N, CA, C and O atoms as a GROMACS GRO file, in nm:
protein
  556
    1MET      N    1   0.095  -0.116  -0.017
    1MET     CA    2   0.007  -0.015  -0.027
    1MET      C    3   0.096   0.108   0.016
    1MET      O    4   0.184   0.109   0.103
    2PRO      N    5   0.053   0.211  -0.063
    2PRO     CA    6   0.102   0.354  -0.066
    2PRO      C    7   0.147   0.424   0.069
    2PRO      O    8   0.098   0.403   0.180
    3LEU      N    9   0.227   0.492   0.045
    3LEU     CA   10   0.279   0.569   0.197
    3LEU      C   11   0.186   0.709   0.170
    3LEU      O   12   0.160   0.752   0.058
    4HIS      N   13   0.144   0.769   0.294
    4HIS     CA   14   0.071   0.933   0.286
    4HIS      C   15   0.199   1.004   0.364
    4HIS      O   16   0.305   0.968   0.414
    5GLU      N   17   0.119   1.136   0.343
    5GLU     CA   18   0.187   1.234   0.386
    5GLU      C   19   0.114   1.296   0.467
    5GLU      O   20  -0.003   1.317   0.438
    6GLN      N   21   0.170   1.340   0.590
    6GLN     CA   22   0.079   1.398   0.697
    6GLN      C   23   0.107   1.578   0.660
    6GLN      O   24   0.182   1.617   0.571
    7GLU      N   25   0.029   1.662   0.747
    7GLU     CA   26   0.052   1.804   0.742
    7GLU      C   27   0.217   1.858   0.785
    7GLU      O   28   0.264   1.967   0.752
    8ASP      N   29   0.286   1.754   0.866
    8ASP     CA   30   0.441   1.779   0.892
    8ASP      C   31   0.521   1.730   0.794
    8ASP      O   32   0.641   1.753   0.813
    9ASP      N   33   0.491   1.659   0.679
    9ASP     CA   34   0.552   1.613   0.575
    9ASP      C   35   0.643   1.496   0.631
    9ASP      O   36   0.751   1.464   0.581
   10ILE      N   37   0.589   1.440   0.732
   10ILE     CA   38   0.651   1.310   0.774
   10ILE      C   39   0.549   1.207   0.701
   10ILE      O   40   0.426   1.218   0.694
   11ARG      N   41   0.636   1.097   0.644
   11ARG     CA   42   0.593   1.002   0.554
   11ARG      C   43   0.512   0.885   0.678
   11ARG      O   44   0.570   0.838   0.777
   12THR      N   45   0.393   0.862   0.646
   12THR     CA   46   0.322   0.727   0.745
   12THR      C   47   0.258   0.619   0.668
   12THR      O   48   0.188   0.648   0.570
   13THR      N   49   0.275   0.507   0.702
   13THR     CA   50   0.218   0.426   0.640
   13THR      C   51   0.024   0.414   0.673
   13THR      O   52  -0.026   0.454   0.778
   14PRO      N   53  -0.047   0.361   0.572
   14PRO     CA   54  -0.168   0.361   0.636
   14PRO      C   55  -0.197   0.247   0.775
   14PRO      O   56  -0.312   0.232   0.815
   15TYR      N   57  -0.117   0.197   0.820
   15TYR     CA   58  -0.133   0.095   0.914
   15TYR      C   59  -0.094   0.215   1.038
   15TYR      O   60  -0.133   0.206   1.154
   16GLN      N   61  -0.008   0.327   0.986
   16GLN     CA   62   0.031   0.437   1.119
   16GLN      C   63  -0.118   0.529   1.133
   16GLN      O   64  -0.153   0.579   1.240
   17GLU      N   65  -0.180   0.538   1.033
   17GLU     CA   66  -0.264   0.647   1.009
   17GLU      C   67  -0.404   0.593   1.056
   17GLU      O   68  -0.496   0.670   1.084
   18ALA      N   69  -0.417   0.440   1.063
   18ALA     CA   70  -0.516   0.384   1.108
   18ALA      C   71  -0.531   0.377   1.266
   18ALA      O   72  -0.635   0.358   1.329
   19GLY      N   73  -0.400   0.399   1.316
   19GLY     CA   74  -0.386   0.389   1.456
   19GLY      C   75  -0.312   0.275   1.533
   19GLY      O   76  -0.310   0.249   1.653
   20GLU      N   77  -0.235   0.203   1.399
   20GLU     CA   78  -0.183   0.094   1.447
   20GLU      C   79  -0.263  -0.056   1.505
   20GLU      O   80  -0.365  -0.099   1.452
   21LEU      N   81  -0.195  -0.121   1.622
   21LEU     CA   82  -0.323  -0.223   1.653
   21LEU      C   83  -0.424  -0.156   1.716
   21LEU      O   84  -0.536  -0.151   1.664
   22ALA      N   85  -0.404  -0.116   1.798
   22ALA     CA   86  -0.501  -0.011   1.888
   22ALA      C   87  -0.612   0.012   1.774
   22ALA      O   88  -0.709  -0.064   1.774
   23GLY      N   89  -0.605   0.101   1.690
   23GLY     CA   90  -0.689   0.162   1.605
   23GLY      C   91  -0.748   0.066   1.523
   23GLY      O   92  -0.870   0.083   1.525
   24ILE      N   93  -0.718  -0.019   1.458
   24ILE     CA   94  -0.733  -0.150   1.409
   24ILE      C   95  -0.818  -0.218   1.442
   24ILE      O   96  -0.895  -0.266   1.359
   25THR      N   97  -0.831  -0.248   1.598
   25THR     CA   98  -0.873  -0.346   1.667
   25THR      C   99  -1.031  -0.256   1.712
   25THR      O  100  -1.134  -0.321   1.726
   26ARG      N  101  -1.030  -0.157   1.725
   26ARG     CA  102  -1.115  -0.048   1.739
   26ARG      C  103  -1.198  -0.061   1.628
   26ARG      O  104  -1.318  -0.081   1.645
   27LEU      N  105  -1.138  -0.050   1.488
   27LEU     CA  106  -1.222  -0.047   1.348
   27LEU      C  107  -1.322  -0.192   1.332
   27LEU      O  108  -1.440  -0.198   1.296
   28VAL      N  109  -1.217  -0.317   1.380
   28VAL     CA  110  -1.289  -0.450   1.334
   28VAL      C  111  -1.384  -0.445   1.457
   28VAL      O  112  -1.495  -0.495   1.442
   29ASP      N  113  -1.359  -0.402   1.552
   29ASP     CA  114  -1.487  -0.418   1.673
   29ASP      C  115  -1.592  -0.337   1.603
   29ASP      O  116  -1.670  -0.417   1.552
   30ALA      N  117  -1.626  -0.216   1.578
   30ALA     CA  118  -1.709  -0.151   1.526
   30ALA      C  119  -1.755  -0.242   1.372
   30ALA      O  120  -1.869  -0.285   1.356
   31PHE      N  121  -1.676  -0.253   1.300
   31PHE     CA  122  -1.729  -0.370   1.185
   31PHE      C  123  -1.806  -0.472   1.240
   31PHE      O  124  -1.923  -0.479   1.202
   32TYR      N  125  -1.768  -0.549   1.317
   32TYR     CA  126  -1.825  -0.679   1.353
   32TYR      C  127  -1.978  -0.617   1.443
   32TYR      O  128  -2.081  -0.684   1.440
   33MET      N  129  -1.972  -0.505   1.505
   33MET     CA  130  -2.101  -0.464   1.594
   33MET      C  131  -2.204  -0.440   1.478
   33MET      O  132  -2.324  -0.456   1.504
   34ASN      N  133  -2.172  -0.410   1.373
   34ASN     CA  134  -2.237  -0.368   1.239
   34ASN      C  135  -2.315  -0.464   1.210
   34ASN      O  136  -2.438  -0.470   1.211
   35MET      N  137  -2.204  -0.567   1.175
   35MET     CA  138  -2.220  -0.704   1.114
   35MET      C  139  -2.333  -0.793   1.204
   35MET      O  140  -2.401  -0.879   1.146
   36ASP      N  141  -2.349  -0.768   1.345
   36ASP     CA  142  -2.428  -0.807   1.468
   36ASP      C  143  -2.539  -0.766   1.460
   36ASP      O  144  -2.638  -0.836   1.481
   37THR      N  145  -2.541  -0.612   1.419
   37THR     CA  146  -2.717  -0.547   1.435
   37THR      C  147  -2.769  -0.488   1.292
   37THR      O  148  -2.889  -0.466   1.277
   38LEU      N  149  -2.684  -0.464   1.198
   38LEU     CA  150  -2.740  -0.423   1.088
   38LEU      C  151  -2.831  -0.520   1.010
   38LEU      O  152  -2.778  -0.626   0.974
   39PRO      N  153  -2.965  -0.500   0.977
   39PRO     CA  154  -3.029  -0.615   0.908
   39PRO      C  155  -2.978  -0.632   0.786
   39PRO      O  156  -2.980  -0.748   0.746
   40GLU      N  157  -2.927  -0.544   0.706
   40GLU     CA  158  -2.843  -0.542   0.581
   40GLU      C  159  -2.746  -0.652   0.606
   40GLU      O  160  -2.726  -0.709   0.499
   41ALA      N  161  -2.678  -0.704   0.702
   41ALA     CA  162  -2.576  -0.769   0.698
   41ALA      C  163  -2.627  -0.946   0.778
   41ALA      O  164  -2.552  -1.042   0.796
   42GLU      N  165  -2.730  -0.940   0.802
   42GLU     CA  166  -2.774  -1.099   0.811
   42GLU      C  167  -2.726  -1.207   0.754
   42GLU      O  168  -2.702  -1.309   0.819
   43THR      N  169  -2.710  -1.196   0.643
   43THR     CA  170  -2.657  -1.281   0.561
   43THR      C  171  -2.522  -1.314   0.570
   43THR      O  172  -2.481  -1.430   0.555
   44ILE      N  173  -2.450  -1.216   0.593
   44ILE     CA  174  -2.319  -1.248   0.605
   44ILE      C  175  -2.268  -1.256   0.746
   44ILE      O  176  -2.156  -1.297   0.775
   45ARG      N  177  -2.340  -1.222   0.815
   45ARG     CA  178  -2.340  -1.223   0.947
   45ARG      C  179  -2.372  -1.408   0.998
   45ARG      O  180  -2.310  -1.448   1.096
   46ASN      N  181  -2.452  -1.489   0.938
   46ASN     CA  182  -2.458  -1.608   0.947
   46ASN      C  183  -2.394  -1.673   0.872
   46ASN      O  184  -2.455  -1.774   0.839
   47MET      N  185  -2.264  -1.660   0.810
   47MET     CA  186  -2.149  -1.691   0.771
   47MET      C  187  -2.058  -1.734   0.847
   47MET      O  188  -1.979  -1.824   0.819
   48HIS      N  189  -2.064  -1.658   0.973
   48HIS     CA  190  -1.955  -1.648   1.050
   48HIS      C  191  -2.014  -1.745   1.177
   48HIS      O  192  -2.132  -1.780   1.183
   49PRO      N  193  -1.913  -1.780   1.273
   49PRO     CA  194  -1.954  -1.873   1.410
   49PRO      C  195  -2.052  -1.739   1.480
   49PRO      O  196  -2.072  -1.624   1.440
   50SER      N  197  -2.098  -1.810   1.597
   50SER     CA  198  -2.166  -1.715   1.660
   50SER      C  199  -2.090  -1.646   1.763
   50SER      O  200  -2.135  -1.544   1.815
   51ASP      N  201  -1.945  -1.712   1.805
   51ASP     CA  202  -1.849  -1.632   1.904
   51ASP      C  203  -1.755  -1.576   1.772
   51ASP      O  204  -1.681  -1.646   1.703
   52LEU      N  205  -1.775  -1.458   1.759
   52LEU     CA  206  -1.679  -1.364   1.690
   52LEU      C  207  -1.547  -1.336   1.724
   52LEU      O  208  -1.493  -1.244   1.662
   53THR      N  209  -1.470  -1.412   1.830
   53THR     CA  210  -1.345  -1.365   1.871
   53THR      C  211  -1.249  -1.398   1.792
   53THR      O  212  -1.159  -1.319   1.764
   54ASP      N  213  -1.257  -1.527   1.742
   54ASP     CA  214  -1.153  -1.588   1.635
   54ASP      C  215  -1.180  -1.460   1.515
   54ASP      O  216  -1.094  -1.384   1.469
   55SER      N  217  -1.290  -1.463   1.492
   55SER     CA  218  -1.295  -1.394   1.359
   55SER      C  219  -1.245  -1.243   1.345
   55SER      O  220  -1.186  -1.195   1.248
   56ARG      N  221  -1.282  -1.180   1.462
   56ARG     CA  222  -1.212  -1.044   1.516
   56ARG      C  223  -1.057  -1.040   1.499
   56ARG      O  224  -0.989  -0.949   1.450
   57LYS      N  225  -1.024  -1.139   1.543
   57LYS     CA  226  -0.889  -1.127   1.571
   57LYS      C  227  -0.798  -1.140   1.413
   57LYS      O  228  -0.711  -1.064   1.369
   58LYS      N  229  -0.845  -1.244   1.364
   58LYS     CA  230  -0.813  -1.276   1.224
   58LYS      C  231  -0.792  -1.158   1.158
   58LYS      O  232  -0.678  -1.124   1.126
   59LEU      N  233  -0.942  -1.051   1.118
   59LEU     CA  234  -0.950  -0.939   1.068
   59LEU      C  235  -0.895  -0.851   1.119
   59LEU      O  236  -0.896  -0.750   1.049
   60THR      N  237  -0.851  -0.842   1.201
   60THR     CA  238  -0.723  -0.728   1.294
   60THR      C  239  -0.592  -0.768   1.241
   60THR      O  240  -0.512  -0.687   1.196
   61TYR      N  241  -0.572  -0.890   1.248
   61TYR     CA  242  -0.426  -0.935   1.238
   61TYR      C  243  -0.434  -0.910   1.050
   61TYR      O  244  -0.332  -0.860   1.003
   62PHE      N  245  -0.515  -0.934   0.979
   62PHE     CA  246  -0.493  -0.948   0.826
   62PHE      C  247  -0.450  -0.776   0.840
   62PHE      O  248  -0.335  -0.731   0.839
   63LEU      N  249  -0.558  -0.710   0.851
   63LEU     CA  250  -0.563  -0.557   0.804
   63LEU      C  251  -0.419  -0.484   0.890
   63LEU      O  252  -0.378  -0.375   0.850
   64CYS      N  253  -0.369  -0.535   0.974
   64CYS     CA  254  -0.238  -0.485   1.048
   64CYS      C  255  -0.094  -0.496   0.912
   64CYS      O  256  -0.010  -0.414   0.875
   65GLY      N  257  -0.123  -0.633   0.874
   65GLY     CA  258  -0.032  -0.650   0.809
   65GLY      C  259  -0.036  -0.593   0.638
   65GLY      O  260   0.060  -0.569   0.566
   66TRP      N  261  -0.165  -0.584   0.609
   66TRP     CA  262  -0.230  -0.545   0.491
   66TRP      C  263  -0.209  -0.368   0.501
   66TRP      O  264  -0.168  -0.292   0.413
   67LEU      N  265  -0.237  -0.348   0.588
   67LEU     CA  266  -0.193  -0.177   0.592
   67LEU      C  267  -0.064  -0.150   0.610
   67LEU      O  268  -0.033  -0.034   0.637
   68GLY      N  269   0.051  -0.265   0.600
   68GLY     CA  270   0.189  -0.187   0.605
   68GLY      C  271   0.254  -0.212   0.746
   68GLY      O  272   0.365  -0.167   0.775
   69GLY      N  273   0.187  -0.279   0.821
   69GLY     CA  274   0.215  -0.264   0.974
   69GLY      C  275   0.288  -0.413   0.988
   69GLY      O  276   0.352  -0.459   0.893
   70PRO      N  277   0.270  -0.501   1.144
   70PRO     CA  278   0.322  -0.600   1.113
   70PRO      C  279   0.240  -0.733   1.062
   70PRO      O  280   0.117  -0.731   1.065
   71LYS      N  281   0.309  -0.845   1.018
   71LYS     CA  282   0.249  -0.928   0.972
   71LYS      C  283   0.203  -1.022   1.060
   71LYS      O  284   0.286  -1.111   1.082
   72LEU      N  285   0.112  -1.032   1.110
   72LEU     CA  286   0.052  -1.098   1.275
   72LEU      C  287  -0.033  -1.178   1.214
   72LEU      O  288  -0.058  -1.279   1.279
   73TYR      N  289  -0.088  -1.169   1.106
   73TYR     CA  290  -0.207  -1.270   1.054
   73TYR      C  291  -0.082  -1.378   1.034
   73TYR      O  292  -0.059  -1.455   1.127
   74GLN      N  293  -0.028  -1.381   0.954
   74GLN     CA  294   0.104  -1.470   0.872
   74GLN      C  295   0.182  -1.533   1.012
   74GLN      O  296   0.199  -1.654   1.024
   75GLN      N  297   0.216  -1.459   1.090
   75GLN     CA  298   0.281  -1.494   1.225
   75GLN      C  299   0.195  -1.578   1.318
   75GLN      O  300   0.246  -1.642   1.411
   76HIS      N  301   0.054  -1.577   1.290
   76HIS     CA  302  -0.026  -1.664   1.421
   76HIS      C  303  -0.083  -1.780   1.315
   76HIS      O  304  -0.094  -1.897   1.352
   77TYR      N  305  -0.115  -1.743   1.196
   77TYR     CA  306  -0.207  -1.850   1.143
   77TYR      C  307  -0.160  -1.885   1.009
   77TYR      O  308  -0.236  -1.959   0.945
   78GLY      N  309  -0.019  -1.835   0.935
   78GLY     CA  310   0.017  -1.867   0.805
   78GLY      C  311  -0.015  -1.817   0.733
   78GLY      O  312  -0.096  -1.731   0.768
   79PRO      N  313   0.014  -1.822   0.586
   79PRO     CA  314  -0.035  -1.782   0.465
   79PRO      C  315  -0.180  -1.750   0.473
   79PRO      O  316  -0.251  -1.793   0.564
   80ILE      N  317  -0.220  -1.680   0.384
   80ILE     CA  318  -0.382  -1.674   0.359
   80ILE      C  319  -0.416  -1.627   0.186
   80ILE      O  320  -0.351  -1.545   0.121
   81SER      N  321  -0.521  -1.696   0.147
   81SER     CA  322  -0.556  -1.651   0.045
   81SER      C  323  -0.680  -1.591   0.080
   81SER      O  324  -0.751  -1.675   0.136
   82ILE      N  325  -0.736  -1.478   0.069
   82ILE     CA  326  -0.874  -1.440   0.085
   82ILE      C  327  -0.991  -1.504  -0.006
   82ILE      O  328  -1.091  -1.563   0.035
   83PRO      N  329  -0.961  -1.483  -0.116
   83PRO     CA  330  -1.040  -1.547  -0.209
   83PRO      C  331  -1.063  -1.654  -0.174
   83PRO      O  332  -1.176  -1.690  -0.142
   84GLY      N  333  -0.949  -1.739  -0.170
   84GLY     CA  334  -0.965  -1.897  -0.154
   84GLY      C  335  -1.020  -1.989  -0.051
   84GLY      O  336  -1.068  -2.102  -0.064
   85PHE      N  337  -0.995  -1.892   0.089
   85PHE     CA  338  -1.084  -1.900   0.200
   85PHE      C  339  -1.237  -1.880   0.189
   85PHE      O  340  -1.321  -1.948   0.250
   86HIS      N  341  -1.262  -1.784   0.109
   86HIS     CA  342  -1.426  -1.757   0.116
   86HIS      C  343  -1.475  -1.804   0.010
   86HIS      O  344  -1.589  -1.762  -0.014
   87LYS      N  345  -1.422  -1.893  -0.082
   87LYS     CA  346  -1.469  -1.977  -0.173
   87LYS      C  347  -1.579  -2.066  -0.125
   87LYS      O  348  -1.672  -2.097  -0.199
   88GLN      N  349  -1.568  -2.108  -0.001
   88GLN     CA  350  -1.644  -2.179   0.069
   88GLN      C  351  -1.782  -2.103   0.127
   88GLN      O  352  -1.861  -2.167   0.196
   89PHE      N  353  -1.806  -1.951   0.092
   89PHE     CA  354  -1.964  -1.918   0.130
   89PHE      C  355  -1.993  -1.887  -0.035
   89PHE      O  356  -1.914  -1.886  -0.128
   90PRO      N  357  -2.137  -1.861  -0.033
   90PRO     CA  358  -2.209  -1.792  -0.162
   90PRO      C  359  -2.225  -1.657  -0.167
   90PRO      O  360  -2.331  -1.595  -0.157
   91ILE      N  361  -2.081  -1.602  -0.187
   91ILE     CA  362  -2.062  -1.441  -0.188
   91ILE      C  363  -2.100  -1.376  -0.340
   91ILE      O  364  -2.020  -1.356  -0.432
   92GLY      N  365  -2.200  -1.356  -0.340
   92GLY     CA  366  -2.227  -1.272  -0.452
   92GLY      C  367  -2.229  -1.097  -0.448
   92GLY      O  368  -2.151  -1.063  -0.359
   93TYR      N  369  -2.290  -0.980  -0.511
   93TYR     CA  370  -2.288  -0.868  -0.522
   93TYR      C  371  -2.380  -0.826  -0.375
   93TYR      O  372  -2.328  -0.735  -0.310
   94ALA      N  373  -2.494  -0.879  -0.324
   94ALA     CA  374  -2.566  -0.848  -0.205
   94ALA      C  375  -2.440  -0.887  -0.080
   94ALA      O  376  -2.428  -0.816   0.020
   95GLU      N  377  -2.361  -0.995  -0.103
   95GLU     CA  378  -2.319  -1.020   0.030
   95GLU      C  379  -2.136  -0.912   0.023
   95GLU      O  380  -2.070  -0.877   0.121
   96ARG      N  381  -2.110  -0.894  -0.094
   96ARG     CA  382  -1.990  -0.795  -0.121
   96ARG      C  383  -2.026  -0.658  -0.031
   96ARG      O  384  -1.978  -0.611   0.072
   97ASP      N  385  -2.157  -0.608  -0.138
   97ASP     CA  386  -2.196  -0.491  -0.069
   97ASP      C  387  -2.257  -0.505   0.079
   97ASP      O  388  -2.287  -0.399   0.135
   98ALA      N  389  -2.272  -0.595   0.130
   98ALA     CA  390  -2.323  -0.597   0.313
   98ALA      C  391  -2.183  -0.568   0.371
   98ALA      O  392  -2.182  -0.485   0.462
   99TRP      N  393  -2.055  -0.625   0.332
   99TRP     CA  394  -1.962  -0.647   0.376
   99TRP      C  395  -1.871  -0.490   0.379
   99TRP      O  396  -1.802  -0.440   0.468
  100LEU      N  397  -1.895  -0.457   0.283
  100LEU     CA  398  -1.846  -0.293   0.256
  100LEU      C  399  -1.952  -0.233   0.334
  100LEU      O  400  -1.905  -0.154   0.416
  101TYR      N  401  -2.069  -0.242   0.338
  101TYR     CA  402  -2.146  -0.168   0.419
  101TYR      C  403  -2.133  -0.140   0.606
  101TYR      O  404  -2.157  -0.039   0.673
  102CYS      N  405  -2.094  -0.253   0.638
  102CYS     CA  406  -2.051  -0.263   0.766
  102CYS      C  407  -1.956  -0.211   0.791
  102CYS      O  408  -1.948  -0.153   0.900
  103MET      N  409  -1.829  -0.212   0.686
  103MET     CA  410  -1.709  -0.125   0.717
  103MET      C  411  -1.693   0.011   0.674
  103MET      O  412  -1.595   0.079   0.703
  104GLN      N  413  -1.792   0.051   0.603
  104GLN     CA  414  -1.821   0.197   0.590
  104GLN      C  415  -1.872   0.286   0.708
  104GLN      O  416  -1.840   0.395   0.757
  105ARG      N  417  -1.976   0.179   0.735
  105ARG     CA  418  -2.037   0.264   0.915
  105ARG      C  419  -1.940   0.244   1.009
  105ARG      O  420  -1.944   0.312   1.112
  106ALA      N  421  -1.817   0.126   0.988
  106ALA     CA  422  -1.748   0.105   1.106
  106ALA      C  423  -1.635   0.256   1.078
  106ALA      O  424  -1.608   0.337   1.167
  107LEU      N  425  -1.588   0.264   0.948
  107LEU     CA  426  -1.457   0.379   0.887
  107LEU      C  427  -1.547   0.517   0.970
  107LEU      O  428  -1.487   0.595   1.043
  108ALA      N  429  -1.692   0.528   0.943
  108ALA     CA  430  -1.759   0.679   0.979
  108ALA      C  431  -1.743   0.681   1.146
  108ALA      O  432  -1.752   0.792   1.199
  109LEU      N  433  -1.727   0.591   1.211
  109LEU     CA  434  -1.691   0.628   1.367
  109LEU      C  435  -1.553   0.619   1.399
  109LEU      O  436  -1.518   0.633   1.516
  110GLN      N  437  -1.465   0.597   1.305
  110GLN     CA  438  -1.314   0.634   1.350
  110GLN      C  439  -1.275   0.775   1.333
  110GLN      O  440  -1.320   0.860   1.256
  111PRO      N  441  -1.170   0.783   1.434
  111PRO     CA  442  -1.119   0.964   1.457
  111PRO      C  443  -1.026   0.983   1.312
  111PRO      O  444  -0.948   1.078   1.321
  112TYR      N  445  -1.023   0.916   1.193
  112TYR     CA  446  -0.947   0.907   1.069
  112TYR      C  447  -1.016   1.033   1.020
  112TYR      O  448  -1.124   1.072   1.063
  113SER      N  449  -0.932   1.104   0.911
  113SER     CA  450  -0.955   1.209   0.796
  113SER      C  451  -1.036   1.149   0.693
  113SER      O  452  -1.007   1.039   0.646
  114ASP      N  453  -1.138   1.218   0.654
  114ASP     CA  454  -1.226   1.203   0.540
  114ASP      C  455  -1.144   1.124   0.450
  114ASP      O  456  -1.175   1.009   0.419
  115GLN      N  457  -1.031   1.187   0.403
  115GLN     CA  458  -0.917   1.144   0.276
  115GLN      C  459  -0.932   1.007   0.324
  115GLN      O  460  -0.997   0.929   0.253
  116PHE      N  461  -0.874   0.960   0.449
  116PHE     CA  462  -0.811   0.818   0.439
  116PHE      C  463  -0.902   0.715   0.456
  116PHE      O  464  -0.884   0.593   0.447
  117LYS      N  465  -1.047   0.807   0.494
  117LYS     CA  466  -1.152   0.692   0.501
  117LYS      C  467  -1.197   0.649   0.370
  117LYS      O  468  -1.213   0.534   0.331
  118ASP      N  469  -1.216   0.767   0.301
  118ASP     CA  470  -1.237   0.723   0.160
  118ASP      C  471  -1.122   0.636   0.099
  118ASP      O  472  -1.154   0.532   0.042
  119TYR      N  473  -0.975   0.674   0.109
  119TYR     CA  474  -0.892   0.574   0.048
  119TYR      C  475  -0.898   0.427   0.120
  119TYR      O  476  -0.859   0.326   0.060
  120LEU      N  477  -0.947   0.423   0.246
  120LEU     CA  478  -0.941   0.257   0.304
  120LEU      C  479  -1.064   0.217   0.252
  120LEU      O  480  -1.064   0.097   0.226
  121LEU      N  481  -1.180   0.279   0.225
  121LEU     CA  482  -1.280   0.188   0.181
  121LEU      C  483  -1.250   0.151   0.008
  121LEU      O  484  -1.257   0.034  -0.029
  122ALA      N  485  -1.226   0.233  -0.064
  122ALA     CA  486  -1.188   0.184  -0.192
  122ALA      C  487  -1.065   0.100  -0.193
  122ALA      O  488  -1.050   0.020  -0.285
  123ALA      N  489  -0.975   0.110  -0.097
  123ALA     CA  490  -0.895  -0.023  -0.083
  123ALA      C  491  -0.920  -0.139  -0.077
  123ALA      O  492  -0.870  -0.231  -0.141
  124LEU      N  493  -1.041  -0.141   0.040
  124LEU     CA  494  -1.121  -0.273   0.053
  124LEU      C  495  -1.199  -0.322  -0.049
  124LEU      O  496  -1.224  -0.441  -0.037
  125ASN      N  497  -1.250  -0.261  -0.157
  125ASN     CA  498  -1.311  -0.285  -0.217
  125ASN      C  499  -1.239  -0.360  -0.345
  125ASN      O  500  -1.299  -0.425  -0.430
  126ILE      N  501  -1.138  -0.344  -0.341
  126ILE     CA  502  -1.050  -0.441  -0.415
  126ILE      C  503  -1.062  -0.623  -0.390
  126ILE      O  504  -1.112  -0.717  -0.452
  127PRO      N  505  -0.991  -0.607  -0.270
  127PRO     CA  506  -1.048  -0.766  -0.230
  127PRO      C  507  -1.158  -0.835  -0.195
  127PRO      O  508  -1.182  -0.955  -0.207
  128ALA      N  509  -1.244  -0.720  -0.138
  128ALA     CA  510  -1.424  -0.764  -0.152
  128ALA      C  511  -1.448  -0.803  -0.297
  128ALA      O  512  -1.495  -0.914  -0.324
  129GLU      N  513  -1.414  -0.710  -0.394
  129GLU     CA  514  -1.473  -0.766  -0.521
  129GLU      C  515  -1.402  -0.879  -0.581
  129GLU      O  516  -1.458  -0.958  -0.658
  130ARG      N  517  -1.251  -0.889  -0.539
  130ARG     CA  518  -1.204  -1.021  -0.577
  130ARG      C  519  -1.291  -1.133  -0.521
  130ARG      O  520  -1.340  -1.211  -0.603
  131VAL      N  521  -1.310  -1.146  -0.420
  131VAL     CA  522  -1.368  -1.254  -0.381
  131VAL      C  523  -1.508  -1.305  -0.436
  131VAL      O  524  -1.541  -1.423  -0.445
  132ARG      N  525  -1.590  -1.188  -0.474
  132ARG     CA  526  -1.697  -1.204  -0.549
  132ARG      C  527  -1.638  -1.258  -0.682
  132ARG      O  528  -1.663  -1.377  -0.699
  133GLU      N  529  -1.579  -1.208  -0.762
  133GLU     CA  530  -1.536  -1.279  -0.880
  133GLU      C  531  -1.494  -1.392  -0.865
  133GLU      O  532  -1.529  -1.453  -0.966
  134VAL      N  533  -1.422  -1.480  -0.779
  134VAL     CA  534  -1.398  -1.596  -0.747
  134VAL      C  535  -1.518  -1.686  -0.710
  134VAL      O  536  -1.539  -1.794  -0.764
  135ASN      N  537  -1.572  -1.647  -0.640
  135ASN     CA  538  -1.682  -1.725  -0.609
  135ASN      C  539  -1.789  -1.706  -0.742
  135ASN      O  540  -1.881  -1.787  -0.731
  136ALA      N  541  -1.797  -1.650  -0.823
  136ALA     CA  542  -1.853  -1.653  -0.946
  136ALA      C  543  -1.792  -1.733  -1.048
  136ALA      O  544  -1.858  -1.770  -1.145
  137GLY      N  545  -1.654  -1.765  -1.031
  137GLY     CA  546  -1.629  -1.833  -1.131
  137GLY      C  547  -1.556  -1.778  -1.246
  137GLY      O  548  -1.514  -1.846  -1.340
  138GLU      N  549  -1.539  -1.612  -1.227
  138GLU     CA  550  -1.506  -1.522  -1.299
  138GLU      C  551  -1.355  -1.541  -1.338
  138GLU      O  552  -1.307  -1.496  -1.443
  139TYR      N  553  -1.275  -1.622  -1.231
  139TYR     CA  554  -1.164  -1.598  -1.243
  139TYR      C  555  -1.116  -1.749  -1.195
  139TYR      O  556  -0.996  -1.777  -1.190
   0.00000   0.00000   0.00000
């Protein structure tokens, strides 16, 4: 992921802009709160176990590495193929959009700049769409 410049001209990674592990944990907690409560997310919530502890940890660890921080997911769980893992679920446009909606709502609660929120949502759309394409047999 590209580096960003802050006002004081110090270059930071998206991981740092997201608040590092603590900030990403807050984002993921808000994301799963949305998944638990939004009617639009019922279908994707049902794809998860009732206890979201492990799901929260995995997404948090994945995002840390994906945003340019420590590769916590790989350190704890090994390599991952996001589309490959999600092939076990029926993910189409509605499911992709529900996931992105939960993330959009979670991002809105974070103390990130609007520019970073937009950047992060656009960046997350890429793997979300890739999962949908793989599940649809487009790749």
